[in-house]
C-alpha positions as CSV (number, residue, x, y, z in Angstrom):
1,M,0.0,0.0,-0.1
2,P,1.3,3.4,-0.8
3,F,2.8,5.5,2.0
4,G,0.4,8.3,1.8
5,V,-3.0,6.3,1.7
6,N,-2.7,5.3,5.4
7,M,-2.2,9.1,6.4
8,L,-4.7,10.9,4.2
9,G,-7.7,8.9,5.0
10,P,-8.1,10.4,8.7
11,V,-7.2,13.8,7.6
12,L,-10.3,13.7,4.9
13,I,-12.6,12.1,7.4
14,K,-11.8,14.9,10.0
15,Y,-11.4,18.1,7.8
16,G,-12.7,17.1,4.3
17,N,-16.0,18.4,3.1
18,E,-18.7,15.8,2.1
19,A,-18.1,16.2,-1.6
20,Q,-14.2,15.6,-1.0
21,K,-15.2,12.5,1.3
22,R,-17.6,11.0,-1.4
23,H,-15.0,11.4,-4.1
24,W,-11.7,10.4,-2.6
25,L,-12.3,8.2,0.3
26,P,-13.9,5.2,-2.0
27,R,-10.8,5.9,-4.3
28,I,-8.3,5.6,-1.3
29,L,-10.1,2.0,-0.3
30,D,-10.2,0.4,-3.6
31,G,-6.6,1.6,-4.7
32,S,-7.9,3.8,-7.6
33,D,-5.6,6.5,-6.5
34,W,-1.9,6.0,-5.0
35,W,-0.9,9.0,-2.7
36,C,2.4,10.2,-1.7
37,Q,3.0,13.0,0.7
38,G,4.5,16.4,0.0
39,Y,5.6,17.7,3.3
40,S,9.5,18.0,3.5
41,E,11.4,20.6,1.4
42,P,15.1,21.2,1.2
43,G,14.8,23.9,3.9
44,A,11.9,22.4,5.9
45,G,12.3,19.2,7.6
46,S,12.2,18.9,11.1
47,D,11.1,22.8,11.0
48,L,8.1,21.7,8.8
49,A,6.5,25.0,9.2
50,A,9.2,26.7,7.3
51,V,7.8,25.3,3.8
52,K,8.1,27.7,1.0
53,T,6.3,26.1,-1.9
54,S,3.7,28.6,-2.6
55,A,-0.1,28.3,-4.0
56,V,-1.5,31.6,-5.1
57,R,-5.3,31.7,-5.6
58,G,-6.9,32.9,-8.8
59,T,-9.9,32.9,-11.1
60,D,-10.2,32.4,-14.9
61,A,-12.4,31.0,-17.3
62,R,-12.1,27.4,-16.0
63,G,-12.9,28.6,-12.3
64,D,-11.3,29.0,-9.1
65,H,-7.7,27.5,-8.8
66,Y,-4.3,27.7,-7.2
67,I,-1.0,28.0,-9.0
68,V,1.6,26.1,-7.3
69,N,5.4,26.6,-7.4
70,G,8.3,25.1,-5.4
71,Q,10.0,21.8,-4.4
72,K,9.3,18.8,-2.0
73,T,11.8,16.3,-1.2
74,W,12.2,12.8,0.4
75,T,8.9,12.0,-1.3
76,T,8.5,8.3,-0.5
77,L,7.2,6.2,-3.4
78,G,6.4,9.3,-5.4
79,Q,7.4,7.5,-8.5
80,H,4.4,5.3,-8.2
81,A,1.8,7.8,-7.1
82,N,-0.8,9.6,-9.2
83,M,-1.8,12.1,-6.3
84,I,0.2,14.0,-3.7
85,F,-1.1,15.8,-0.7
86,C,0.9,18.9,-0.1
87,L,1.6,21.5,2.5
88,V,1.8,24.8,0.7
89,R,2.2,28.4,1.7
90,T,-0.8,30.6,0.8
91,N,0.0,33.5,3.2
92,R,3.4,35.0,3.4
93,E,2.4,37.8,5.6
94,A,1.1,35.4,8.4
95,K,3.2,33.4,11.1
96,K,4.7,30.4,9.8
97,Q,2.3,28.1,11.1
98,E,-0.8,30.2,10.3
99,G,-0.1,30.7,6.4
100,I,0.0,27.0,5.3
101,S,-2.7,25.2,3.6
102,F,-3.4,21.5,2.8
103,L,-3.8,20.9,-1.0
104,L,-4.3,17.8,-3.1
105,I,-2.5,17.9,-6.2
106,D,-2.7,15.6,-9.3
107,M,0.8,14.1,-10.2
108,K,0.0,14.1,-13.9
109,S,-0.7,17.8,-14.0
110,P,1.6,19.8,-16.3
111,G,4.5,21.2,-14.4
112,V,4.8,18.4,-12.1
113,E,8.5,16.6,-12.3
114,V,9.6,13.7,-10.2
115,R,13.4,13.2,-9.9
116,P,14.6,10.2,-8.1
117,I,16.8,10.2,-5.0
118,I,19.0,7.0,-4.8
119,T,19.6,5.9,-1.2
120,L,22.7,4.5,0.3
121,D,21.3,1.1,-0.1
122,G,21.2,1.5,-3.9
123,E,17.2,1.7,-3.8
124,H,15.0,4.3,-5.5
125,E,12.6,4.8,-2.5
126,V,12.3,8.5,-2.3
127,N,12.1,11.5,-4.8
128,E,12.3,15.1,-5.3
129,V,9.0,16.5,-6.6
130,F,9.2,19.9,-8.4
131,F,6.2,22.2,-9.3
132,A,6.4,24.7,-11.9
133,D,3.2,26.8,-12.3
134,V,1.0,23.8,-11.5
135,R,-2.6,24.5,-11.7
136,V,-4.8,23.0,-9.0
137,P,-8.5,23.2,-8.6
138,A,-9.6,25.3,-5.6
139,E,-11.9,22.4,-4.5
140,N,-8.8,20.4,-3.6
141,L,-8.3,22.6,-0.8
142,V,-8.7,20.4,2.5
143,G,-10.2,22.5,5.4
144,E,-9.8,26.1,5.5
145,E,-7.3,28.2,3.7
146,D,-4.1,29.1,5.9
147,K,-5.4,26.4,8.4
148,G,-3.4,23.5,7.0
149,W,-1.2,23.2,9.9
150,T,-4.0,21.9,11.8
151,C,-4.5,19.1,9.2
152,A,-0.8,18.5,9.3
153,K,-0.3,18.0,12.8
154,Y,-3.4,15.7,12.9
155,L,-1.9,13.7,10.3
156,L,1.4,13.5,11.8
157,T,0.1,11.9,15.1
158,Y,-1.0,8.8,13.0
159,E,2.3,8.9,11.0
160,R,4.2,8.6,13.9
161,T,2.2,5.8,15.5
162,N,2.5,3.9,12.0
163,I,6.3,4.5,11.8
164,A,6.7,2.7,15.4
165,G,6.1,-0.4,13.3
166,V,5.3,-3.1,15.7
167,G,4.6,-5.6,12.8
168,F,8.0,-4.9,11.2
169,S,9.7,-5.4,14.5
170,V,8.1,-8.6,15.5
171,A,8.9,-10.1,12.1
172,A,12.6,-8.9,12.2
173,L,13.0,-10.4,15.6
174,E,11.8,-13.7,14.3
175,Q,14.5,-13.3,11.5
176,L,17.1,-12.5,14.0
177,K,16.4,-15.3,16.4
178,E,16.7,-17.9,13.3
179,I,19.9,-16.2,12.2
180,A,21.4,-16.2,15.6
181,A,20.4,-20.0,15.9
182,K,22.5,-20.8,12.9
183,Q,25.5,-18.4,13.0
184,T,28.2,-19.7,15.4
185,K,30.9,-18.1,17.7
186,N,33.4,-20.5,19.3
187,G,31.7,-23.6,18.0
188,M,28.4,-22.4,19.8
189,P,25.3,-21.0,18.2
190,L,25.4,-17.0,18.7
191,S,22.1,-17.1,20.5
192,E,24.0,-19.1,23.5
193,D,26.6,-16.3,23.6
194,P,25.9,-14.3,26.9
195,A,26.6,-10.8,25.6
196,F,24.6,-11.4,22.3
197,A,21.9,-13.2,24.1
198,A,21.4,-10.3,26.5
199,R,20.9,-7.9,23.6
200,M,18.5,-10.1,21.9
201,A,16.5,-10.3,25.3
202,R,16.6,-6.6,26.0
203,V,15.1,-5.7,22.7
204,E,12.4,-8.5,22.8
205,I,11.5,-7.0,26.4
206,D,11.4,-3.5,24.9
207,L,9.2,-4.6,21.9
208,E,6.7,-6.7,24.2
209,N,6.5,-3.4,26.3
210,M,5.7,-1.3,23.2
211,K,3.3,-3.8,21.8
212,T,1.3,-3.2,24.9
213,T,1.3,0.6,24.6
214,N,0.4,0.3,21.1
215,L,-2.7,-1.5,21.8
216,R,-3.7,1.2,24.4
217,V,-3.4,4.0,22.0
218,I,-5.3,1.8,19.2
219,A,-8.1,1.3,21.8
220,A,-8.1,4.9,22.9
221,V,-8.5,6.0,19.1
222,A,-11.4,3.3,18.5
223,G,-13.2,4.9,21.5
224,G,-13.1,8.4,19.9
225,G,-9.7,9.7,20.9
226,V,-6.8,11.1,18.9
227,P,-3.0,10.0,19.4
228,G,-1.4,12.8,21.4
229,A,2.0,12.6,23.0
230,E,1.7,8.7,22.8
231,S,2.4,8.9,18.9
232,S,5.7,10.6,19.7
233,M,6.5,8.0,22.4
234,L,5.8,5.1,20.2
235,K,7.7,6.9,17.3
236,I,10.9,7.1,19.4
237,R,10.9,3.7,21.1
238,G,9.6,1.9,17.9
239,T,12.3,3.4,15.7
240,E,15.1,2.6,18.4
241,I,14.0,-1.0,18.4
242,R,13.8,-1.4,14.8
243,Q,17.3,0.1,14.3
244,E,18.6,-2.1,17.5
245,I,17.2,-5.2,15.4
246,S,18.5,-4.6,12.2
247,S,21.9,-3.7,13.8
248,L,21.8,-7.1,15.8
249,I,21.3,-9.0,12.3
250,R,24.1,-7.1,10.7
251,R,26.3,-8.0,13.7
252,A,25.2,-11.7,13.5
253,M,26.5,-11.9,10.0
254,G,29.7,-10.7,10.7
255,P,31.8,-10.0,7.5
256,Y,29.1,-11.5,5.3
257,A,27.0,-8.4,6.0
258,R,29.3,-6.1,4.2
259,P,27.9,-4.4,1.2
260,F,28.9,-6.0,-2.0
261,V,28.3,-5.5,-5.8
262,A,25.2,-6.9,-7.1
263,E,27.3,-9.4,-9.5
264,A,28.3,-11.2,-6.2
265,L,25.0,-12.9,-6.4
266,E,25.3,-14.1,-9.9
267,E,26.6,-17.7,-10.9
268,G,30.2,-17.8,-11.6
269,F,31.3,-15.0,-9.6
270,K,34.9,-15.3,-8.7
271,G,35.4,-12.6,-6.0
272,M,35.1,-13.0,-2.1
273,P,32.2,-15.3,-1.1
274,V,29.0,-13.5,0.3
275,G,27.9,-16.2,2.6
276,P,24.3,-17.7,3.1
277,D,21.3,-15.9,1.2
278,Y,20.1,-14.4,4.1
279,A,23.2,-12.3,4.7
280,A,22.5,-10.4,1.3
281,P,20.0,-7.9,2.7
282,A,21.5,-7.2,6.1
283,A,23.7,-4.3,5.6
284,A,21.2,-2.7,3.0
285,K,18.4,-2.7,5.6
286,Y,20.7,-1.6,8.4
287,F,21.5,1.5,6.3
288,N,17.9,2.1,5.2
289,N,16.9,1.9,8.9
290,R,19.0,4.7,9.8
291,K,16.6,7.1,8.5
292,L,13.7,5.8,10.8
293,S,14.7,8.0,13.6
294,I,14.6,11.1,11.4
295,F,11.6,11.0,9.2
296,G,8.1,11.8,10.5
297,G,9.8,14.3,12.7
298,S,13.1,13.6,14.2
299,N,13.3,11.6,17.5
300,E,14.8,14.9,19.1
301,I,11.6,17.0,17.9
302,Q,9.5,14.2,19.5
303,K,11.2,14.6,22.8
304,N,10.4,18.4,22.6
305,I,6.8,17.7,21.5
306,I,6.5,15.2,24.7
307,S,7.9,17.7,27.0
308,K,5.5,20.5,26.0
309,M,2.3,18.1,26.0
310,I,3.1,16.5,29.2
311,L,5.3,18.5,31.1
312,G,4.5,21.9,29.8
313,L,8.0,22.9,29.3
């Protein structure tokens, strides 16, 4: 499922008008539209309210519209999406958070350009998206003009809860246990090495604790609540756990976890052996997971949010 779908649905339900709900929600449900998220910019990451992509409203023979110019970056799976929801600046005179609007943009519109960003693991997962005089119908504005920051904050609580990735960690922990049982150290399975076993036990305990907290948040939302500081807590612990598990998998593989050229997996390769099949993705996953504690609002920013929401600091 495209990254943006999980996030946009709750925003439309909360802030979309009836026409938007009738049109977009069924298309999200049946997969007619693939959405990506247009939040971060080269100069607006952790300080998301600093977005500069502009949307100027106007009227012509075709009706009310916005003309969008600017750039978004780190757009996950944007190469597959046909729609993007964006934070755009509609008022340069207001305070940063008060001059932002939430706009839905067709990726096939003239003036939209997607450029790939190849990450350290060699994958095309994220992109830059450029907007040059892109015309967007005014009916694609979600919520009120200049009030898009409210939509953004609401969306991010769901995104951060999702980034915690309990399911990913559960699956990765099972893989780690299987690898640790196969790999040996001093003639013994790595799972029996006291130091390595202690780290595995610690991360499993942390994961079990987080699963319980995650269920509590889900139950609260099902009862009509909205994730608050809890989403930031889950984001911090969830990403730390996912990173620790990928680090342990890489450590378990030893030298076989080193990055290697793709040709090493081809028959007849004469270079250094690459070890068992399950060693191949170890380094790539480790490097890719380094981003988890940054996107969706860095973990340092999440600690600030927790301090303000709970402690009033």
